[in-house]
FITOR-969899 format. One record per residue (C-alpha): residue number from 0; x, y, z. Coordinates in steps of 0.25 Angstrom, whole numbers. Layout:
// FITOR-969899
REC   num      c1      c2      c3
REC   NUM       X       Y       Z
...
END
This chain:
// FITOR-969899
REC   num      c1      c2      c3
REC     0       0       0       0
REC     1       5      14      -4
REC     2       7      24       8
REC     3       7      37       1
REC     4       0      46      12
REC     5       1      46      27
REC     6     -11      38      33
REC     7     -15      25      38
REC     8     -14      13      29
REC     9     -21       0      30
REC    10     -15     -13      25
REC    11     -21     -27      26
REC    12     -11     -37      30
REC    13     -13     -52      27
REC    14     -15     -61      39
REC    15      -8     -72      33
REC    16     -19     -81      36
REC    17     -25     -89      24
REC    18     -36     -98      30
REC    19     -36    -112      25
REC    20     -50    -117      22
REC    21     -53    -132      24
REC    22     -57    -139      12
REC    23     -70    -147      11
REC    24     -69    -161      14
REC    25     -82    -167      11
REC    26     -85    -164      -4
REC    27     -87    -177     -11
REC    28     -87    -182     -25
REC    29     -94    -195     -30
REC    30     -92    -201     -43
REC    31    -103    -210     -49
REC    32    -114    -213     -59
REC    33    -125    -203     -59
REC    34    -138    -201     -67
REC    35    -134    -188     -73
REC    36    -124    -177     -71
REC    37    -111    -172     -78
REC    38    -100    -182     -81
REC    39     -89    -172     -83
REC    40     -88    -166     -69
REC    41     -90    -167     -54
REC    42    -102    -159     -49
REC    43    -105    -156     -34
REC    44    -118    -158     -28
REC    45    -122    -154     -14
REC    46    -135    -162     -12
REC    47    -141    -175     -17
REC    48    -152    -166     -24
REC    49    -141    -159     -31
REC    50    -135    -173     -35
REC    51    -148    -177     -41
REC    52    -150    -164     -49
REC    53    -136    -166     -56
REC    54    -134    -181     -56
REC    55    -148    -187     -55
REC    56    -153    -198     -46
REC    57    -150    -212     -41
REC    58    -145    -223     -51
REC    59    -146    -238     -51
REC    60    -132    -240     -55
REC    61    -125    -229     -47
REC    62    -124    -225     -32
REC    63    -119    -211     -35
REC    64    -132    -204     -32
REC    65    -134    -212     -19
REC    66    -120    -209     -14
REC    67    -123    -194     -17
REC    68    -136    -195      -9
REC    69    -129    -202       3
REC    70    -117    -192       2
REC    71    -127    -180       5
REC    72    -135    -189      14
REC    73    -123    -191      23
REC    74    -118    -177      24
REC    75    -111    -174      11
REC    76    -113    -160       5
REC    77    -104    -159      -8
REC    78    -103    -170     -18
REC    79     -97    -170     -32
REC    80    -102    -180     -42
REC    81     -95    -186     -53
REC    82    -104    -193     -62
REC    83     -99    -205     -70
REC    84    -105    -211     -82
REC    85    -100    -220     -94
REC    86    -105    -217    -108
REC    87    -117    -209    -103
REC    88    -125    -201    -114
REC    89    -132    -188    -112
REC    90    -147    -187    -117
REC    91    -150    -176    -127
REC    92    -161    -172    -137
REC    93    -159    -163    -149
REC    94    -170    -154    -153
REC    95    -173    -147    -167
REC    96    -174    -132    -169
REC    97    -186    -124    -175
REC    98    -181    -122    -189
REC    99    -189    -126    -201
REC   100    -179    -138    -203
REC   101    -177    -141    -188
REC   102    -163    -146    -184
REC   103    -156    -150    -171
REC   104    -154    -137    -163
REC   105    -152    -141    -148
REC   106    -148    -154    -140
REC   107    -152    -155    -126
REC   108    -144    -164    -118
REC   109    -146    -170    -104
REC   110    -134    -163     -97
REC   111    -128    -176     -93
REC   112    -127    -190     -98
REC   113    -136    -201     -94
REC   114    -149    -207     -97
REC   115    -156    -197     -87
REC   116    -156    -187     -98
REC   117    -166    -195    -106
REC   118    -177    -191     -96
REC   119    -176    -176    -100
REC   120    -186    -169    -109
REC   121    -185    -156    -115
REC   122    -196    -146    -119
REC   123    -193    -134    -129
REC   124    -201    -121    -129
REC   125    -200    -107    -133
REC   126    -193     -98    -123
REC   127    -202     -90    -114
REC   128    -195     -76    -116
REC   129    -192     -77    -131
REC   130    -200     -87    -138
REC   131    -196     -84    -152
REC   132    -181     -86    -149
REC   133    -179     -94    -136
REC   134    -184    -108    -130
REC   135    -186    -115    -118
REC   136    -181    -129    -113
REC   137    -189    -137    -103
REC   138    -182    -149     -97
REC   139    -190    -161     -91
REC   140    -185    -173     -84
REC   141    -195    -184     -82
REC   142    -206    -175     -87
REC   143    -203    -164     -77
REC   144    -198    -151     -80
REC   145    -184    -149     -74
REC   146    -178    -137     -81
REC   147    -183    -125     -90
REC   148    -173    -117     -99
REC   149    -180    -105    -105
REC   150    -177     -94    -115
REC   151    -166    -101    -122
REC   152    -159     -97    -135
REC   153    -152    -105    -146
REC   154    -143     -93    -149
REC   155    -129     -96    -144
REC   156    -126     -81    -141
REC   157    -139     -80    -132
REC   158    -137     -79    -117
REC   159    -149     -89    -117
REC   160    -142     -99    -126
REC   161    -148    -113    -124
REC   162    -135    -120    -122
REC   163    -130    -111    -112
REC   164    -142    -109    -104
REC   165    -147    -124    -103
REC   166    -134    -130    -101
REC   167    -130    -121     -90
REC   168    -143    -121     -83
REC   169    -149    -135     -85
REC   170    -146    -146     -75
REC   171    -151    -157     -85
REC   172    -149    -153    -100
REC   173    -139    -145    -109
REC   174    -142    -139    -123
REC   175    -133    -140    -135
REC   176    -137    -131    -147
REC   177    -134    -138    -160
REC   178    -122    -129    -166
REC   179    -125    -133    -180
REC   180    -139    -129    -180
REC   181    -140    -114    -184
REC   182    -150    -107    -193
REC   183    -151     -97    -203
REC   184    -163     -91    -196
REC   185    -161     -77    -194
REC   186    -165     -69    -182
REC   187    -175     -58    -184
REC   188    -183     -47    -177
REC   189    -198     -45    -180
REC   190    -206     -33    -176
REC   191    -219     -33    -168
REC   192    -233     -31    -175
REC   193    -236     -19    -183
REC   194    -223     -11    -181
REC   195    -222       4    -185
REC   196    -220       6    -200
REC   197    -213      19    -199
REC   198    -203      25    -190
REC   199    -201      39    -185
REC   200    -188      46    -188
REC   201    -184      45    -173
REC   202    -186      30    -172
REC   203    -177      24    -181
REC   204    -167      16    -172
REC   205    -167       2    -166
REC   206    -156      -8    -161
REC   207    -153     -21    -168
REC   208    -145     -33    -164
REC   209    -142     -43    -175
REC   210    -138     -57    -172
REC   211    -133     -53    -158
REC   212    -123     -44    -164
REC   213    -127     -33    -155
REC   214    -137     -21    -155
REC   215    -135     -10    -165
REC   216    -143       2    -167
REC   217    -149       5    -181
REC   218    -156      17    -186
REC   219    -167      16    -197
REC   220    -165      25    -209
REC   221    -176      31    -218
REC   222    -185      28    -224
REC   223    -193      21    -213
REC   224    -207      23    -217
REC   225    -212       9    -220
REC   226    -210      -4    -214
REC   227    -201      -9    -225
REC   228    -193       4    -224
REC   229    -191       2    -209
REC   230    -186     -13    -212
REC   231    -177      -8    -223
REC   232    -171       2    -213
REC   233    -169      -8    -202
REC   234    -162     -18    -212
REC   235    -153      -7    -218
REC   236    -149      -2    -203
REC   237    -146     -16    -198
REC   238    -138     -20    -211
REC   239    -129      -8    -209
REC   240    -125     -12    -195
REC   241    -111     -19    -193
REC   242    -111     -31    -184
REC   243    -105     -29    -170
REC   244    -100     -43    -169
REC   245     -90     -51    -179
REC   246     -98     -63    -177
REC   247    -111     -57    -182
REC   248    -114     -61    -196
REC   249    -113     -49    -206
REC   250    -125     -54    -213
REC   251    -133     -52    -200
REC   252    -133     -37    -203
REC   253    -131     -37    -218
REC   254    -142     -47    -221
REC   255    -151     -42    -210
REC   256    -166     -39    -215
REC   257    -178     -31    -210
REC   258    -191     -33    -216
REC   259    -205     -27    -214
REC   260    -218     -36    -217
REC   261    -232     -38    -211
REC   262    -229     -26    -202
REC   263    -217     -32    -195
REC   264    -202     -30    -196
REC   265    -193     -42    -197
REC   266    -178     -40    -195
REC   267    -169     -52    -198
REC   268    -154     -55    -196
REC   269    -146     -57    -208
REC   270    -139     -69    -202
REC   271    -145     -82    -197
REC   272    -142     -91    -186
REC   273    -143     -93    -171
REC   274    -138     -80    -168
REC   275    -147     -72    -178
REC   276    -156     -62    -172
REC   277    -161     -48    -173
REC   278    -164     -40    -160
REC   279    -170     -26    -161
REC   280    -170     -17    -149
REC   281    -174      -3    -147
REC   282    -164       9    -150
REC   283    -162      18    -138
REC   284    -168      30    -146
REC   285    -175      32    -159
REC   286    -180      17    -158
REC   287    -188      11    -169
REC   288    -189      -4    -164
REC   289    -201      -1    -155
REC   290    -209       6    -167
REC   291    -205      -6    -176
REC   292    -208     -16    -165
REC   293    -194     -23    -167
REC   294    -187     -30    -155
REC   295    -193     -39    -144
REC   296    -195     -27    -135
REC   297    -204     -20    -146
REC   298    -213     -32    -148
REC   299    -204     -38    -160
REC   300    -199     -52    -161
REC   301    -185     -57    -163
REC   302    -181     -71    -167
REC   303    -166     -76    -167
REC   304    -160     -86    -177
REC   305    -159     -95    -165
REC   306    -174     -96    -163
REC   307    -176    -107    -173
REC   308    -165    -115    -167
REC   309    -172    -117    -154
REC   310    -176    -131    -151
REC   311    -190    -135    -156
REC   312    -202    -133    -146
REC   313    -205    -146    -140
REC   314    -208    -154    -128
REC   315    -201    -167    -122
REC   316    -189    -168    -130
REC   317    -184    -180    -124
REC   318    -169    -179    -120
REC   319    -162    -192    -124
REC   320    -173    -200    -129
REC   321    -181    -191    -138
REC   322    -186    -197    -151
REC   323    -179    -190    -163
REC   324    -191    -183    -170
REC   325    -197    -170    -172
REC   326    -189    -159    -164
REC   327    -179    -170    -158
REC   328    -167    -171    -167
REC   329    -159    -181    -159
REC   330    -158    -187    -145
REC   331    -148    -194    -137
REC   332    -152    -204    -126
REC   333    -145    -202    -113
REC   334    -138    -214    -107
REC   335    -131    -217     -94
REC   336    -120    -225    -102
REC   337    -113    -237     -96
REC   338    -110    -241     -82
REC   339     -98    -232     -78
REC   340     -85    -241     -74
REC   341     -76    -238     -63
REC   342     -66    -231     -72
REC   343     -78    -221     -75
REC   344     -79    -218     -60
REC   345     -64    -216     -59
REC   346     -64    -206     -70
REC   347     -74    -198     -63
REC   348     -64    -194     -53
REC   349     -57    -185     -63
REC   350     -69    -176     -62
REC   351     -66    -173     -47
REC   352     -52    -168     -51
REC   353     -57    -154     -52
REC   354     -65    -155     -39
REC   355     -55    -151     -29
REC   356     -66    -150     -18
REC   357     -69    -165     -18
REC   358     -65    -172      -5
REC   359     -73    -186      -5
REC   360     -74    -194     -17
REC   361     -82    -207     -20
REC   362     -87    -216     -31
REC   363    -100    -221     -24
REC   364    -103    -236     -27
REC   365     -90    -239     -35
REC   366     -84    -248     -24
REC   367     -72    -253     -31
REC   368     -58    -254     -26
REC   369     -53    -247     -39
REC   370     -62    -236     -36
REC   371     -57    -234     -22
REC   372     -43    -235     -27
REC   373     -46    -224     -37
REC   374     -53    -215     -28
REC   375     -43    -216     -17
REC   376     -32    -213     -27
REC   377     -39    -202     -33
REC   378     -41    -195     -20
REC   379     -27    -198     -16
REC   380     -22    -191     -28
REC   381     -31    -179     -26
REC   382     -28    -179     -11
REC   383     -40    -170      -8
REC   384     -51    -181      -7
REC   385     -55    -194      -2
REC   386     -62    -206      -8
REC   387     -73    -214      -2
REC   388     -74    -228      -8
REC   389     -84    -238      -8
REC   390     -82    -253      -8
REC   391     -90    -261     -18
REC   392    -105    -264     -16
REC   393    -103    -279     -15
REC   394     -92    -277      -5
REC   395    -100    -280       7
REC   396     -92    -289      16
REC   397     -80    -286      25
REC   398     -71    -295      15
REC   399     -75    -287       3
REC   400     -72    -274      10
REC   401     -58    -279      14
REC   402     -56    -284       0
REC   403     -60    -270      -6
REC   404     -51    -261       2
REC   405     -39    -271       2
REC   406     -40    -271     -13
REC   407     -38    -256     -14
REC   408     -25    -253     -21
REC   409     -25    -238     -17
REC   410     -25    -237      -2
REC   411     -28    -222      -2
REC   412     -30    -214      11
REC   413     -39    -205       2
REC   414     -50    -216       1
REC   415     -59    -224      10
REC   416     -68    -236       8
REC   417     -81    -238      15
REC   418     -89    -251      16
REC   419    -100    -256      15
REC   420    -111    -251       6
REC   421    -123    -245      12
REC   422    -138    -248      10
REC   423    -148    -236       8
REC   424    -162    -234       4
REC   425    -164    -232     -11
REC   426    -167    -217     -13
REC   427    -174    -220     -26
REC   428    -184    -230     -19
REC   429    -182    -240     -30
REC   430    -175    -251     -21
REC   431    -183    -256      -9
REC   432    -170    -261      -3
REC   433    -158    -253       1
REC   434    -148    -250      -9
REC   435    -133    -251      -8
REC   436    -125    -238      -8
REC   437    -109    -236      -7
REC   438    -104    -229       6
REC   439     -96    -218      -1
REC   440    -108    -209      -3
REC   441    -112    -210      12
REC   442     -97    -209      17
REC   443     -94    -197       8
REC   444    -106    -190      14
REC   445    -101    -194      28
REC   446     -87    -188      26
REC   447     -94    -175      22
REC   448    -103    -175      35
REC   449     -92    -179      44
REC   450     -82    -168      38
REC   451     -93    -158      40
REC   452     -96    -162      54
REC   453     -83    -166      60
REC   454     -72    -163      50
REC   455     -64    -171      40
REC   456     -55    -176      51
REC   457     -67    -184      57
REC   458     -68    -198      52
REC   459     -81    -200      44
REC   460     -85    -212      52
REC   461     -91    -217      65
REC   462    -105    -215      71
REC   463    -105    -201      66
REC   464    -104    -206      51
REC   465    -118    -212      52
REC   466    -122    -214      37
REC   467    -135    -209      32
REC   468    -143    -214      20
REC   469    -140    -229      23
REC   470    -148    -240      29
REC   471    -138    -251      29
REC   472    -125    -257      24
REC   473    -122    -268      15
REC   474    -113    -275      26
REC   475    -113    -272      41
REC   476     -99    -273      45
REC   477     -95    -279      59
REC   478     -84    -274      68
REC   479     -76    -286      65
REC   480     -78    -284      50
REC   481     -74    -270      51
REC   482     -61    -274      59
REC   483     -56    -279      46
REC   484     -61    -267      37
REC   485     -57    -255      45
REC   486     -42    -258      45
REC   487     -41    -259      30
REC   488     -49    -246      27
REC   489     -63    -251      25
REC   490     -73    -240      31
REC   491     -85    -248      36
REC   492     -99    -243      37
REC   493    -106    -249      48
REC   494    -119    -250      55
REC   495    -120    -248      70
REC   496    -134    -248      77
REC   497    -131    -235      85
REC   498    -125    -227      73
REC   499    -131    -233      60
REC   500    -123    -234      48
REC   501    -109    -227      50
REC   502     -96    -226      43
REC   503     -86    -234      52
REC   504     -73    -232      46
REC   505     -64    -220      42
REC   506     -52    -226      35
REC   507     -45    -224      22
REC   508     -41    -235      13
REC   509     -27    -232      16
REC   510     -29    -236      31
REC   511     -18    -246      30
REC   512      -9    -240      18
REC   513      -9    -226      24
REC   514     -12    -226      39
REC   515      -9    -211      41
REC   516     -22    -209      33
REC   517     -30    -221      38
REC   518     -42    -213      41
REC   519     -51    -206      32
REC   520     -52    -193      41
REC   521     -37    -192      41
REC   522     -35    -192      26
REC   523     -47    -183      24
REC   524     -42    -173      34
REC   525     -28    -173      27
REC   526     -35    -170      14
REC   527     -43    -159      20
REC   528     -31    -152      26
REC   529     -22    -154      14
REC   530     -33    -148       5
REC   531     -36    -137      14
REC   532     -22    -132      15
REC   533     -19    -134       0
REC   534     -31    -125      -3
REC   535     -28    -115       8
REC   536     -13    -112       5
REC   537     -14    -110     -10
REC   538     -11     -95      -7
REC   539       3    -100      -4
REC   540       7    -103     -18
REC   541      17     -93     -24
REC   542      19     -86     -10
REC   543      33     -84      -6
REC   544      38     -97       0
REC   545      44     -91      13
REC   546      41     -91      28
REC   547      29     -81      27
REC   548      22     -92      18
REC   549      26    -103      27
REC   550      21     -95      39
REC   551       8     -92      32
REC   552       6    -107      28
REC   553       8    -111      42
REC   554      -2    -101      47
REC   555     -13    -104      38
REC   556     -11    -120      38
REC   557     -10    -119      53
REC   558     -22    -111      54
REC   559     -30    -122      46
REC   560     -24    -133      54
REC   561     -28    -126      67
REC   562     -42    -125      62
REC   563     -43    -140      60
REC   564     -36    -143      73
REC   565     -47    -135      80
REC   566     -57    -142      72
REC   567     -52    -156      78
REC   568     -46    -161      65
REC   569     -33    -165      71
REC   570     -27    -173      83
REC   571     -20    -166      94
REC   572     -24    -156     104
REC   573     -15    -145     100
REC   574     -12    -140      86
REC   575       2    -144      86
REC   576      -3    -158      89
REC   577     -13    -158      78
REC   578      -6    -152      66
REC   579       6    -144      61
REC   580       9    -135      49
REC   581      24    -133      45
REC   582      29    -123      34
REC   583      43    -117      36
REC   584      57    -118      31
REC   585      57    -133      35
REC   586      46    -137      27
REC   587      49    -128      15
REC   588      64    -128      12
REC   589      72    -118       4
REC   590      72    -129      -7
REC   591      56    -129      -6
REC   592      56    -114      -7
REC   593      65    -114     -19
REC   594      55    -124     -26
REC   595      43    -116     -22
REC   596      38    -126     -11
REC   597      32    -123       2
REC   598      30    -135      11
REC   599      19    -135      22
REC   600      19    -147      32
REC   601       5    -149      38
REC   602       3    -160      48
REC   603      -9    -164      56
REC   604     -14    -175      66
REC   605     -26    -181      60
REC   606     -38    -186      68
REC   607     -40    -200      67
REC   608     -53    -207      70
REC   609     -54    -215      82
REC   610     -57    -229      75
REC   611     -54    -237      87
REC   612     -60    -232     100
REC   613     -55    -241     111
REC   614     -61    -241     125
REC   615     -54    -249     136
REC   616     -62    -253     147
REC   617     -56    -259     160
REC   618     -63    -263     174
REC   619     -60    -254     186
REC   620     -57    -262     198
REC   621     -65    -258     210
REC   622     -58    -248     220
REC   623     -55    -252     234
REC   624     -65    -245     244
REC   625     -59    -233     249
END
């Protein structure tokens, strides 16, 4: 700050504190087969109603919708969905235009592939605001109206161009205008009934916008005493104009015509096509348009070249399964394709790469060793998320669960396996008996609930992890059976009379391979701390690598760790027992400084679940009488 005159100067001095905000730990991502929805990206839903709106309802050959329902039912709040399909086809119907010799003008697609699109019907009508040029699309599903898109244009330059408006606003369809179908039809403007046949000398002006080139003022020359003379004067004035845009055809002006017949003036563009139009508006002064009744504000009518390209008026154009006849040019039947294979589900993981806020990943119902290996390895490579794995639906014995986990080739601390599958009431009401559902949807929701209530450092297990939405298990495990499953990293879901159905295990599949990260909450706490610090110290990049930077890093990271200590995230009764933050000349040597590296060492004493609560009881011998 310059100090050029005597006085008091105020300067704001940075405190050096840049608070580190803890990242979310409970945003899940499910990969699976859905009725509908995009196949090229992961989308977040925040309720099961929102899931149904985007991805449809329950399927007979997929548990994805069931898993999403149980995720929200057990406390989940944010869920990304990656839809998987193999060779699925989107339903569509192509409709003809309104020319004398009709041709395909627009194709209306279900906005995602699948047989669901065959249930869509389309009604076409004239637009409510401008019936001569615009049109309305009504979308029906199962006979019920679900969307209305009104006042649409076939002109690509219009703000209400059908492709842009429908594709952007519709939740079920998208529109594609046939680029090859243009027309020589020329836009025109016609006056209202009984226009004036003569013009006073002071009213010889109007504004004309030809083919969207832009409004230009014209003045009519004498003589203008008859309708024919007025038309000739308009024609001469417009032809004398110079286009404002290089893209405007010169013929739009040079071949422009104005005619007078049967008491009406008709102004016609010299060039045809979708963009052809003649728009007349009033001049600021000396206006003639009102007397001639030209322009929509004066009772005249205007029709663009795109008007005849509007889809033909009709009802119940069946998307997907329409008969090719009349106004229907073609139709493509929507299809769910063939059954996705495991490789298709694995390929779906790539769509999560750009979603850096994902913390929990699952492929509900695909309970195979290769899927758990793949998911655990994916999360290990990312280092910011955790995989919840299912055993196979037929793995319902202790021996099969042992074989499953022992057969894993990737013993990753970024993955956990839950056993067995659960029984639930069929939400569709079709099955009178309970249906079988994988545990991953329930467990991911429980992770989110425990994180919100207690913190990511609390094991998502125990009587607090009481599962909702289930009525039983495919196998009820005994204490003796769990004795052989817990040590190898199988997290058992059990039934206790006093607690109901609960998660009764909190181990990663690396329980023997990497004992330091044996427990789910320890690994997930480490992920939480690592990602929070990573995001919170981005400001340090390109700062001078000196003691000031090191002190600032110690201050900010230390403050973050102290917040966690006070929340009960670590072992120890004092901060020094619970964690340390080291960043100084010992962690960052001169050689590091020369290569642009600053090293921060952060350590913490994680809370570990009390898996084995031992109560020692002894008898107290009777004391001798006093």
